[in-house]
C-alpha positions in Angstrom: -18.8 -0.1 -15.6 -15.4 -1.2 -16.2 -14.2 2.6 -17.1 -15.7 3.7 -13.7 -14.1 1.0 -11.7 -10.9 1.7 -13.5 -10.8 5.3 -12.5 -12.0 4.8 -9.2 -8.9 2.5 -8.7 -6.3 4.5 -10.6 -7.6 7.4 -8.4 -7.5 5.6 -5.0 -4.1 4.1 -5.5 -2.0 7.5 -5.5 -4.4 9.1 -3.0 -2.3 8.3 0.2 1.1 8.8 -1.6 0.0 12.4 -2.4 -1.1 12.7 1.1 1.9 11.7 2.4 4.0 13.9 0.0 2.1 16.8 1.5 2.8 16.0 4.9 6.4 14.8 4.4 7.1 18.5 2.7 4.5 20.6 4.7 4.0 19.2 8.0 2.9 22.5 9.6 -0.3 21.9 7.4 -1.1 18.9 9.3 -0.2 20.1 12.4 -3.0 22.9 12.1 -5.3 20.3 10.9 -4.6 18.3 14.0 -4.8 21.2 16.2 -8.2 21.9 15.2 -9.5 18.3 15.5 -7.7 18.0 19.0 -6.1 14.8 18.1 -2.4 14.6 18.0 -0.9 14.4 14.5 0.4 11.0 14.4 -2.8 9.5 15.8 -5.2 11.4 13.0 -2.6 10.5 10.2 -2.8 6.5 11.2 -6.5 7.3 11.2 -6.5 8.9 7.8 -4.0 6.4 6.4 -6.2 3.4 7.5 -9.3 5.0 5.9 -7.4 5.5 2.7 -6.2 2.0 2.6 -9.8 0.8 3.4 -10.7 2.8 0.2 -7.9 1.3 -1.9 -8.9 -2.3 -1.0 -12.5 -1.8 -2.0 -11.4 -0.1 -5.1 -9.3 -3.1 -6.0 -11.8 -5.6 -5.2 -14.5 -3.7 -7.1 -12.0 -3.1 -10.0 -11.4 -7.1 -10.1 -15.0 -8.1 -9.9 -15.9 -5.7 -12.6 -13.3 -6.9 -14.9 -13.2 -10.5 -14.6 -16.5 -11.1 -12.9 -18.1 -11.4 -9.4 -16.6 -14.8 -8.8 -13.0 -13.9 -9.7 -11.5 -14.4 -6.3 -13.3 -17.7 -5.6 -12.3 -18.8 -9.6 -9.0 -17.9 -8.7 -8.6 -20.0 -5.7 -10.4 -22.9 -7.3 -8.5 -22.8 -10.6 -5.0 -21.5 -9.6 -2.2 -24.1 -9.5 -1.2 -24.7 -5.8 2.2 -23.5 -6.6 0.6 -20.6 -8.1 -1.2 -20.0 -4.9 1.8 -20.5 -2.9 4.3 -18.0 -4.9 1.5 -15.3 -4.5 1.2 -16.2 -0.8 5.0 -16.1 -0.1 5.1 -12.7 -2.0 2.1 -11.3 0.2 3.6 -12.9 3.4 7.1 -11.2 2.6 5.6 -8.0 2.1 3.6 -8.0 5.1 6.4 -9.2 7.2 8.4 -6.1 6.0 5.7 -3.9 6.8 5.1 -5.5 10.2 8.8 -5.3 10.8 8.8 -1.4 10.1 5.9 -1.1 12.6 7.4 -3.1 15.3 10.6 -1.5 14.8 9.5 2.0 14.8 6.3 2.1 16.2 3.0 4.2 15.4 5.1 7.5 15.6 7.9 6.3 13.3 5.4 4.8 10.8 3.3 8.0 10.8 6.1 10.8 10.3 6.5 11.5 14.2 9.8 12.9 13.5 7.9 15.7 11.5 5.8 16.2 14.6 8.4 16.6 17.2 8.3 12.9 18.1 11.9 11.2 18.9 12.1 8.3 16.5 15.4 6.6 16.7 17.4 5.7 13.7 17.2 2.1 12.9 19.6 -0.2 10.9 18.1 -3.3 11.9 15.6 -5.6 10.4 13.8 -4.9 8.1 15.9 -1.7 7.5 18.9 -4.1 7.0 17.2 -6.2 4.3 16.0 -3.0 1.9 15.8 0.5 1.7 12.1 1.5 2.5 10.9 -1.9 3.7 7.5 -0.6 3.9 7.2 0.5 0.7 8.8 -2.5 -1.0 6.7 -4.8 1.2 3.7 -3.1 0.0 4.4 -3.9 -3.4 5.5 -7.2 -2.8 2.0 -7.6 -1.1 0.2 -6.1 -4.3 2.0 -8.5 -6.5 1.4 -11.4 -4.3 -2.5 -10.7 -4.6 -2.1 -10.0 -8.3 0.0 -13.1 -9.5 -2.8 -15.8 -8.9 -5.2 -13.8 -10.7 -2.9 -13.0 -13.4 -2.1 -16.5 -13.7 -6.1 -17.7 -13.9 -6.8 -14.9 -16.3 -4.2 -14.4 -18.6 -6.4 -12.7 -20.9 -6.5 -9.7 -18.8 -2.3 -9.8 -18.0 -2.1 -6.1 -19.6 -4.8 -4.6 -17.4 -3.5 -6.4 -14.2 -0.1 -5.9 -14.7 -0.7 -2.4 -15.2 -2.4 -2.1 -11.8 0.6 -3.8 -10.2 3.2 -1.4 -12.1 1.2 1.8 -11.3 0.6 0.8 -7.8 4.6 0.0 -7.4 5.5 3.4 -9.2 3.5 5.0 -6.4 5.3 3.3 -3.6 8.7 4.0 -5.5 7.7 7.6 -5.9 7.0 8.1 -2.2 10.4 6.6 -1.3 12.0 9.1 -3.3 10.0 11.6 -1.7 10.6 10.6 1.6 14.6 10.1 0.9 14.8 14.1 0.3 
């Protein structure tokens, strides 16, 4: 069962990134799809992106529960040192602050490639773009590591498997940031 859970997760993680790469490089394809569905491209992209994030979330939960047991999350909360939980929580919160900052700064059109679909999206240099390049992707990576950190500390025997998930997920965000820089 663990091999199935790993395969599902390792397919779910790159799914949105491959989708975003297609949309970034071939926006006309998505325009055609949106036209057929009679939903504006940005709105349709937001719906599809949310669905893919839900698939990623449940794939992650399935993987963790298969790898570590069905009580992995409650055991993590019960056994983790409070400073471990705090550190993981801070990583997660900073990551989400960057994501929310991007959304509040750019709005839905900016987050979902509106510039590729004829929307006027302002060039922004303030927060969170003043903190780091690609704050949405860096924020998402921080959130992944914030979720993984307490689990890794409670289940150190699975360090390699859990760190591999974090590195793989972070590599997908890094790849997307490179693609969107060109």
